[in-house]
N, C-alpha and C positions, 0 to 999 in steps of 0.2 A: 291496474296497480296492485290488486289482490285478487287472485283467481280462486274461486271456491268450487269444490267438487265433493259430492257425497259419495262415500263408500261404506255402504251398510249403516252402522250407527255412528260413523265418524264423518264429520265435515272437515275436509282438508282445505285449509286457507293458504295459498302460496303466495308470498310477497314477490311481486314481479314488476318492480319499478326500476329499470336499469338506470345507472350501473350498480348502485349500492342500496336500493330501497330507502332512499332518503324520506324522512318524514315531513309532509306539508299538510295543508288543509285538505288537499284532495285524498291523500293516503288515509288521513284520520276519518274522513267522511266514508270512505270505502270500508274501513274497519268497523264503522258503526253499523254499515249495511250488512256486513258478514255476521256480526253479532245478532242483528235482527233475524237473519236468516237462520242462524243456529237455535235461537230461542224459539222461533215459530216452527221449526222442523219437527215433526212428530217422530219420536224414536231416536233423535240425536243426542248421543250420550258423551261425545267428546268433540271439542274443537281443536284441531291439530294445526298449529302454525308452523310454517316452514318457508324456505326461500328457494326461488329459482336462480338466484344469483350466487356467485362465489362468496358472498357475505350474507350473513342473516339480515342485519339492518345497521347501517353506520350512523344513525341518529338524524338530527335535524338537518333539513335541507340547506346547504351553504348559500344558494342564491336567495333564499328567504332571509337568511341571517344578514347577508350583504344588504339587501334592501332595507332591513330594520335599523341597522347602524348608520345607514346614510342619512337618515332624517331625525330630527329630535323626537318626534312622536312615534318612531319606530319601536322604541322600547315597549309601549303598550300593545303594539301588534305582537311582539314576540311573547309578552306575558299572556295574551290571549291565547296563542298557540299552546303555551305550556299548560295553561288552565284546562284547555280541551284535552290535552294528553292525560292530565290528572283524571279528568272525568271519565274518559273512555277506558283508561287502564283500570280504574276502580270498577267500572261495569264489567270488564273482562274478568277481574278478580272475583267479583261476586256472582258471576254467571251460574245458573243452575245445572251445569255440566262440567266435566273435567276439561281443564285447559292445559294443552301440552305444547311446549315450544321446543322445536327441534333446531338446534344451533349448530349449523354445519360450517360457518365461518365467522367472520368478525361480527360481534355484537357490541356496539359502541354507544355510549351516551344514551339517547332515547331509545335506541334498538335494544340495549340491555334492559332499560326499564320496562320496554314492552315485554320482554321475556320474564322479568321479575314479577310481573303482574299475573303471569300463568301459574296454575297450580304445580305444575311439574315442568322440569327442564332437562334435556339430555343433549350434551355437547360432543362434538368430535374431539379427539385427543389434542389436535393442533388448532382448535378454534381459539379465537382472541377475544376476551371479554374485558371491557374497561368502561369506567365512568370518567373520561378525561377532562370534564369541564373545569376543574379547578385550575388547570394550566391556562385557561383563557380568562380567568377571573370570575368565573360563573360557578354554578353548582348544578348537580342532576335533580331538577326540580319537577320532574314527571313522575314523582313518587319515589324516586331512587334513594334519597336519603332515609326514608322511612322503611321501604321494603328490605333494602339490603341490610340495615340494622337488625330488623326483626328476624331475618334469615340467618345471619352469621354472628350477630352480637356487636356491641359498640367497638370492640377493640379491633376486629377485622375491618368492620365498616370504616372506622377512621383511616386504616391502613389504605384501603382501596380508593375511598373518596378524596381524602386530604393529600394522598400521594399520587393520585390519578394513575395508579398502577395497572398495567395491562397483564393479565394471567391467561394461561392456556387452559384447555378443558380439564385436563388431569388435575391441576392446581385448584381450578374452580370446584371440582368435586370434593377435593380434600378440605376446602374451606367451607363447604356447604352452599356454595352459590348454585350448583346444579346438583340433581340427584344421581345422575348417571353419566358416564362418559363412555364413548365407543369409537373404534377406529373409524376414519372417515369413510372408508369403503363400506363398512357395515351399518353406518348411521341410519340411512334412509329406510332400509328394510327392518332393522330392529325397532326404530321409532313406529313404523307402520303397524308392526306386530303388537307393540305395547298399547298403541292406540285402540286397536281392534279389541284387545283384551279388556282394556278399561271401559270401552263402550258397551260391553255385555252387562255392566252393572246396572241396576234400576236407577233412572234418573232422579226419582223423588228421594231415594236413599243417599244419593251422591249430593244432592242439594242440601239435605238436612245434615249430612256429615260437614260440609263446607261451612254452614252457618255455625255449627258448634265449634269448630276449630277457630273460626273468626272471633267468636266470643271469648274463647281462651286467650287469644293473641292481643285483644284490645283494639282500639280504633286509632286511625292515623289523622283524624280531621285537624287537630291543632297543628301537626307537622306539615300537613299539606298547605295550611294557610300561611305558615312561615316560609315555606318554599317560594310561594308567589310573592310574598312581601320582599324576601331577599332578592329574587330575580329581578323585580322592578327596580330595587336600589342598585343592584350591580350593573344593570344595563345603563344607569345614569352615571356610572363611576368612570371618569376619563381613562383610568388605567386599564379597566376592562375593555373599553372601546379600542384602546391602542393594541391590546393583545389580540382581540378578535380581528382587527383589520390586518395585523401582521400575518394572522394564520390564513385569513382569506386570500391574501395577496402572495403567499409563499409560492415559489416556483413549483410547477408540477414536475414530478419525477420523469425523466426520460426512459422510455422502455427500449431496451437494447434488444435487438433481433440478432440472434447467433446465426451466422451462415451454416447451411447444411453442408456436412462433409461430401466432397466429391466421391463419385463411384470409383472404386479401384479400376485401373486399366486392365483389360485382359491379358 
């Protein structure tokens, strides 16, 4: 689900759960193991999150969502998953090393919330970033309402959260959602070079700097609690269940295979 590889002072964690790196309990457990590995690794200064798929991460596992809305008690199961996302993303945010998200494709819902919990984000120009939960009658409750607002301010956060708007990497940089944007062909190499440069900085100094920045920003505890309370209430709302069911039951797009042109006759 997540493959880790050490490269000098950088631990590269590659999301590898085809086809879209959907988040479920197993993915979260593996993320925790990677965090353990990075924290225990002597000399590791950067955790570099990237993807082996065409997308970075498309958010919550749809099969899990389908199971949860099928039974009355399913809402509590989904709330438990969201609470675990909050806990792990908070741990990622507070890690004593630099965390870098390389967003080469779509980062949607919980996938974007994962990236928002990182210190630094670089996206490809044509990456697609969105918190689309509002269209299902839900909200980005893995810390998304809090971290996005802290990054871009309430005006832009309202635009993206209340409108469920998808933006590309260029617009994401302009709005402050990511710090850098690069052409897709250059993204991996550029991100690796950035990670190596950041990894040369002393870990103790990085940890201290992160603590001081966090103090300047204030805490999210009250907002996280409200996300959980709202999620529980929304999963009990018949209108939300109707929208989620319609989303899960929508026809899958048909992939058209274009015939190859025939070789010209001699």
